[in-house]
C-alpha positions as CSV (number, residue, x, y, z in Angstrom):
1,M,-12.1,22.8,-5.6
2,S,-13.6,26.0,-7.1
3,V,-13.7,26.2,-10.9
4,R,-14.0,29.5,-12.9
5,L,-17.1,29.9,-15.0
6,T,-14.8,30.7,-17.9
7,H,-12.0,28.4,-19.1
8,N,-8.7,28.3,-20.9
9,G,-10.1,26.7,-24.0
10,L,-9.5,23.4,-25.7
11,P,-6.0,22.7,-27.0
12,A,-5.4,24.3,-30.3
13,D,-5.5,21.0,-32.2
14,M,-8.7,19.7,-30.6
15,T,-12.3,20.4,-31.5
16,S,-15.5,19.7,-29.5
17,Y,-16.1,16.7,-31.9
18,R,-12.7,15.3,-31.1
19,L,-13.4,15.8,-27.4
20,K,-16.5,13.6,-27.8
21,L,-14.5,10.9,-29.5
22,L,-11.8,11.0,-26.7
23,L,-14.5,10.7,-24.1
24,Q,-15.9,7.6,-25.8
25,Q,-12.5,6.0,-25.8
26,A,-11.7,7.0,-22.2
27,R,-15.1,6.2,-20.6
28,I,-13.9,3.1,-18.8
29,A,-10.6,4.7,-17.7
30,L,-12.5,7.7,-16.4
31,G,-15.0,5.4,-14.6
32,L,-18.0,6.8,-16.3
33,S,-21.3,5.1,-16.8
34,S,-22.9,4.9,-20.2
35,G,-25.5,7.4,-19.1
36,A,-22.9,9.9,-18.0
37,L,-21.1,9.6,-21.4
38,K,-24.5,10.1,-23.1
39,Y,-25.1,13.2,-21.0
40,L,-21.7,14.7,-21.8
41,E,-22.1,14.1,-25.5
42,F,-25.5,15.9,-25.3
43,A,-24.0,18.8,-23.4
44,I,-21.2,19.2,-25.9
45,D,-23.6,19.0,-28.9
46,N,-25.7,21.7,-27.3
47,C,-22.9,24.2,-27.0
48,Q,-21.6,26.2,-29.9
49,P,-18.0,25.8,-31.2
50,S,-17.2,29.4,-29.9
51,D,-18.1,28.3,-26.4
52,F,-15.0,26.2,-26.3
53,Q,-12.7,29.1,-27.0
54,Q,-10.5,30.6,-24.2
55,G,-12.2,33.0,-21.8
56,R,-15.7,31.9,-22.8
57,I,-18.4,30.3,-20.7
58,C,-19.4,26.8,-21.9
59,A,-22.6,25.7,-20.3
60,I,-26.1,24.4,-20.7
61,W,-29.2,25.3,-18.6
62,H,-31.8,22.8,-19.6
63,S,-34.2,22.0,-16.8
64,L,-34.2,18.5,-15.3
65,E,-37.6,17.8,-16.9
66,R,-36.3,18.9,-20.4
67,L,-33.1,16.8,-20.0
68,A,-35.1,13.8,-19.0
69,V,-37.3,14.1,-22.2
70,L,-34.4,14.8,-24.5
71,L,-32.2,11.9,-23.2
72,G,-35.1,9.4,-22.7
73,L,-34.4,9.1,-19.0
74,S,-36.1,9.9,-15.7
75,K,-35.5,13.0,-13.6
76,R,-34.0,10.8,-10.9
77,Q,-31.6,9.3,-13.4
78,I,-30.5,12.7,-14.6
79,T,-29.9,13.8,-11.0
80,R,-27.8,10.7,-10.4
81,I,-25.8,11.3,-13.6
82,E,-25.1,14.9,-12.8
83,A,-23.9,13.9,-9.3
84,E,-21.6,11.3,-10.9
85,L,-20.1,13.9,-13.3
86,V,-19.7,16.4,-10.5
87,G,-17.9,13.8,-8.4
88,A,-15.7,12.9,-11.4
89,G,-14.7,16.6,-11.7
90,L,-16.1,17.0,-15.2
91,I,-18.9,19.4,-14.7
92,K,-19.9,22.1,-12.1
93,R,-23.4,23.1,-11.0
94,T,-23.6,27.0,-11.1
95,Y,-27.3,27.5,-10.2
96,P,-28.5,28.3,-6.6
97,E,-30.0,25.3,-4.8
98,R,-33.8,25.0,-5.3
99,K,-33.7,27.6,-8.1
100,S,-34.4,27.1,-11.7
101,R,-31.7,27.0,-14.3
102,S,-31.3,29.9,-16.7
103,G,-28.9,31.6,-19.0
104,D,-28.3,34.4,-21.5
105,R,-26.6,34.2,-24.9
106,V,-26.0,37.5,-26.7
107,D,-24.7,37.6,-30.3
108,G,-23.7,34.0,-29.9
109,V,-21.7,34.5,-26.7
110,I,-22.9,33.2,-23.3
111,K,-23.0,36.1,-20.9
112,R,-24.6,34.4,-18.0
113,A,-25.3,30.7,-17.2
114,A,-26.9,29.3,-14.1
115,G,-26.9,25.6,-15.0
116,I,-24.3,23.0,-15.8
117,N,-20.8,24.4,-16.6
118,L,-18.4,22.4,-18.7
119,A,-15.3,24.3,-17.8
120,P,-13.9,21.4,-15.7
121,L,-14.3,19.0,-18.7
122,I,-12.5,21.4,-21.0
123,E,-9.7,22.0,-18.5
124,Q,-9.1,18.2,-18.4
125,A,-9.2,17.7,-22.2
126,E,-5.4,17.2,-22.4
127,Y,-5.5,14.7,-19.5
128,I,-8.3,12.8,-21.2
129,R,-6.2,12.7,-24.4
130,L,-3.3,11.3,-22.4
131,L,-5.5,8.6,-20.9
132,V,-6.5,7.5,-24.4
133,S,-2.9,7.5,-25.5
134,R,-1.9,5.3,-22.6
135,Q,-4.8,3.0,-23.2
136,M,-3.9,2.6,-26.9
137,Q,-0.3,1.8,-25.9
138,A,-1.6,-0.7,-23.3
139,D,-3.7,-2.3,-26.0
140,E,-0.7,-2.5,-28.3
141,D,1.3,-4.1,-25.4
142,R,-1.4,-6.6,-24.8
143,K,-1.5,-7.5,-28.5
144,R,2.3,-8.0,-28.6
145,L,2.2,-10.1,-25.4
146,R,-0.5,-12.3,-26.7
147,E,1.4,-12.9,-29.9
148,Y,4.6,-13.6,-27.8
149,I,2.8,-16.1,-25.6
150,Q,1.3,-17.8,-28.6
151,G,4.8,-18.0,-30.0
152,L,6.1,-19.6,-26.8
153,F,3.4,-22.3,-27.0
154,R,4.4,-23.0,-30.6
155,Q,8.1,-23.3,-29.6
156,I,7.2,-25.6,-26.7
157,R,5.0,-27.8,-28.9
158,D,7.9,-28.0,-31.4
159,L,10.1,-29.6,-28.7
160,D,7.9,-32.7,-29.2
161,N,8.1,-33.4,-25.5
162,A,4.9,-34.5,-23.7
163,D,6.2,-33.3,-20.3
164,A,7.0,-29.9,-21.7
165,D,3.6,-29.7,-23.3
166,E,1.9,-30.7,-20.0
167,A,3.9,-28.1,-18.1
168,A,2.8,-25.4,-20.5
169,T,-0.8,-26.4,-20.3
170,C,-0.7,-26.2,-16.5
171,I,0.3,-22.5,-16.8
172,L,-2.6,-21.6,-19.1
173,P,-5.0,-24.6,-19.4
174,R,-7.0,-23.4,-22.4
175,R,-3.8,-22.2,-24.1
176,R,-5.7,-19.1,-25.3
177,P,-3.8,-15.9,-24.6
178,N,-6.7,-13.9,-26.1
179,E,-8.6,-14.7,-23.0
180,L,-6.1,-12.7,-20.9
181,S,-6.5,-8.9,-20.4
182,D,-4.4,-8.0,-17.4
183,I,-0.9,-7.1,-18.5
184,K,0.7,-8.2,-15.2
185,K,-0.9,-11.6,-15.5
186,M,0.1,-11.9,-19.1
187,Q,3.7,-11.1,-18.2
188,E,3.6,-13.8,-15.5
189,V,2.3,-16.4,-18.0
190,A,5.1,-15.4,-20.4
191,E,7.8,-15.7,-17.7
192,A,6.5,-19.1,-16.7
193,L,6.4,-20.3,-20.3
194,E,9.9,-19.0,-20.9
195,A,11.0,-21.0,-17.9
196,V,9.4,-24.2,-19.3
197,L,11.0,-23.6,-22.7
198,A,14.4,-23.0,-21.2
199,D,14.2,-26.1,-19.0
200,F,13.2,-28.5,-21.7
201,S,15.4,-26.9,-24.4
202,V,18.6,-27.8,-22.4
203,V,19.9,-31.1,-23.6
204,A,22.3,-31.6,-20.7
205,G,20.9,-32.0,-17.2
206,Q,20.9,-29.1,-14.8
207,P,24.2,-28.4,-13.0
208,E,25.0,-29.9,-9.7
209,I,25.0,-27.5,-6.8
210,T,27.5,-27.6,-3.9
211,V,25.9,-26.1,-0.8
212,E,28.9,-24.5,1.0
213,S,29.5,-24.2,4.7
214,D,26.7,-22.6,6.8
215,E,29.1,-19.7,7.4
216,N,28.4,-18.6,3.8
217,V,24.9,-19.9,3.4
218,R,23.0,-18.6,6.5
219,L,22.0,-15.0,7.0
220,I,23.8,-14.2,10.2
221,T,22.3,-11.8,12.7
222,N,23.9,-10.4,15.8
223,K,22.0,-12.8,18.0
224,E,23.1,-15.9,16.1
225,K,26.3,-17.9,16.3
226,K,28.0,-19.3,13.3
227,N,27.4,-23.0,13.3
228,K,29.4,-24.5,10.5
229,I,27.5,-27.2,8.6
230,R,29.1,-29.0,5.7
231,M,27.0,-30.8,3.1
232,A,28.4,-32.9,0.3
233,A,27.5,-32.1,-3.2
234,K,24.6,-34.2,-4.4
235,P,23.0,-34.7,-7.8
236,L,20.0,-32.5,-8.2
237,S,17.7,-35.2,-9.4
238,K,17.5,-38.3,-11.5
239,R,15.1,-36.6,-13.8
240,G,14.3,-33.1,-15.2
241,L,12.1,-30.7,-13.3
242,N,9.9,-28.2,-15.0
243,T,11.3,-25.1,-13.5
244,S,14.1,-22.6,-13.5
245,P,15.5,-20.0,-11.1
246,A,13.2,-17.3,-12.5
247,H,10.2,-19.6,-12.2
248,A,11.2,-20.6,-8.7
249,R,11.3,-17.0,-7.6
250,I,7.8,-16.4,-8.9
251,L,6.6,-19.4,-6.8
252,A,8.3,-18.3,-3.6
253,G,6.5,-16.6,-0.8
254,G,7.3,-13.0,0.2
255,Q,9.9,-13.7,2.9
256,L,11.7,-16.3,0.8
257,R,11.6,-14.0,-2.2
258,G,13.2,-11.4,-0.1
259,H,16.1,-13.8,0.9
260,I,16.5,-14.7,-2.8
261,D,16.8,-11.1,-3.9
262,L,19.3,-10.4,-1.1
263,Y,21.5,-13.2,-2.3
264,A,21.0,-12.4,-5.9
265,N,22.3,-8.9,-5.1
266,G,20.5,-7.1,-7.9
267,S,21.1,-9.8,-10.5
268,P,18.7,-12.4,-11.9
269,P,18.4,-15.3,-9.4
270,D,20.5,-18.3,-10.0
271,W,20.6,-21.8,-8.5
272,Q,23.0,-20.8,-5.8
273,S,21.2,-17.7,-4.6
274,I,17.9,-19.6,-4.4
275,T,19.4,-22.6,-2.6
276,R,21.0,-20.4,0.0
277,A,17.8,-18.5,0.5
278,A,15.8,-21.7,0.8
279,H,18.3,-23.0,3.4
280,D,17.7,-19.8,5.5
281,R,13.9,-20.1,5.1
282,A,14.1,-23.7,6.2
283,H,15.8,-22.7,9.4
284,E,13.2,-20.0,10.0
285,L,10.4,-22.5,9.6
286,G,11.9,-24.9,12.1
287,I,13.1,-27.6,9.7
288,S,16.1,-29.3,11.4
289,R,19.5,-29.6,9.8
290,R,19.2,-33.4,10.0
291,I,16.0,-33.4,7.9
292,W,17.3,-30.9,5.4
293,E,20.5,-32.9,4.8
294,E,18.5,-36.2,4.6
295,M,16.3,-34.8,1.9
296,C,19.2,-33.3,-0.1
297,T,20.9,-36.8,0.0
298,R,17.7,-38.7,-0.9
299,I,16.2,-36.6,-3.7
300,G,18.9,-34.0,-4.5
301,V,19.4,-30.4,-3.5
302,W,17.2,-28.7,-6.1
303,P,14.2,-30.9,-5.6
304,T,14.6,-30.3,-1.9
305,V,14.6,-26.6,-2.5
306,L,11.5,-26.8,-4.6
307,C,9.7,-28.8,-1.9
308,L,10.6,-26.1,0.6
309,I,9.3,-23.4,-1.8
310,V,5.9,-25.2,-2.3
311,A,5.5,-26.1,1.4
312,D,6.3,-22.5,2.4
313,R,3.8,-21.0,-0.1
314,N,1.1,-23.5,0.8
315,S,1.4,-22.5,4.4
316,Q,0.3,-19.0,3.4
317,R,-2.7,-20.1,1.2
318,K,-6.4,-20.6,1.9
319,G,-8.5,-23.5,0.6
320,S,-7.8,-27.1,0.0
321,F,-4.0,-26.7,-0.6
322,Q,-3.5,-24.8,2.7
323,R,-1.1,-26.4,5.2
324,D,-0.8,-24.9,8.7
325,N,2.7,-26.5,9.4
326,A,5.2,-25.7,6.7
327,A,7.9,-27.8,8.3
328,A,5.7,-30.9,8.5
329,S,4.4,-30.4,5.0
330,F,7.9,-30.0,3.7
331,T,9.0,-33.3,5.3
332,E,5.9,-35.2,4.1
333,M,6.3,-33.8,0.6
334,A,10.0,-34.5,0.3
335,R,9.7,-38.1,1.5
336,S,6.7,-38.7,-0.8
337,E,8.9,-37.4,-3.7
338,A,11.6,-39.8,-2.6
339,R,9.2,-42.7,-2.8
340,E,7.2,-41.8,-5.9
341,A,9.3,-39.2,-7.8
342,A,6.0,-37.8,-9.2
343,V,4.6,-35.5,-6.6
344,L,6.6,-32.4,-7.0
345,D,5.9,-31.7,-10.7
346,S,2.2,-31.7,-10.2
347,L,2.4,-29.5,-7.1
348,I,4.5,-27.0,-9.0
349,G,2.1,-27.0,-11.9
350,E,-0.9,-26.5,-9.6
351,L,0.8,-23.7,-7.7
352,T,1.9,-21.9,-10.9
353,H,-1.6,-22.0,-12.3
354,A,-3.1,-20.8,-9.0
355,L,-0.7,-17.9,-8.8
356,I,-1.5,-16.8,-12.4
357,Q,-5.2,-17.1,-11.8
358,S,-5.0,-15.0,-8.6
359,G,-2.7,-12.3,-10.0
360,G,0.1,-13.4,-7.8
361,E,-1.8,-13.5,-4.5
362,L,-3.2,-16.6,-2.9
């Protein structure tokens, strides 16, 4: 992209000194090395305030040797920095290749400059200010999120429930929100802690779910026949589980999450939408109706749904928790839960922690 030697000038409320401060604040957002920032600060300092006015030329024409001495760097480093700044669209070389740099200033005004032109930097001054403003807002958002997460930990601790405390620790083992910097990851931690707080704050047990006929539960395509399957209502579990509909959706894999969102129909997921979605996903994975009904009878509908969610997600993972056969993994997990009633909580805690650590991708 060609750039004029003259420029439109800095915004009326911005000075060259303010531009330097903005560059310092936006260095990381602009992807600049510390050497590139040092070079730009030098270039700005070696131009006169009038050079930043509209219609003027703002440039320097120091030789590579002179720049190397003044900045305490090698010529090769200067060449690399200038290439970085050209690539970032912040300066423009205006001297012929293999020619020396030169320029003329008459009565304080640059009339000719064959060197390094700062017009691109000046034209982007407003954009740089916007970057800094966004960064400051993001920093404020991070601060509020950290305070909110810390508050959730306090509320969970005040429940005086060892299981709730353990579930919260699984989400963020060191319990130090100050160690988090990615806003998306912080939001996931907050959502997971909200789910734990909601689960253990409920005095009464979670509601029973009646899985209706397969006519209403299954997603029917043109190629499928409507096979009606009736399942009696079963208690969800004999004990509390450290999860909630929102938490379950976070744990679900992509295809299952799509089913959940379809049944939720634009609303936050509830027990029924997740159960219906899990039933569809079980069918897709090859889990027989007999096994599904058996598990719902033995351990309850909601624990069966959670076993499906974990087995499905683990089939998409890599590493020690990877399982190639989701259907077999589901059956093994559900039967183990029926025998020991202790497997599912730890698996959910591990999966939650792994998702947060990986930014939602396993």
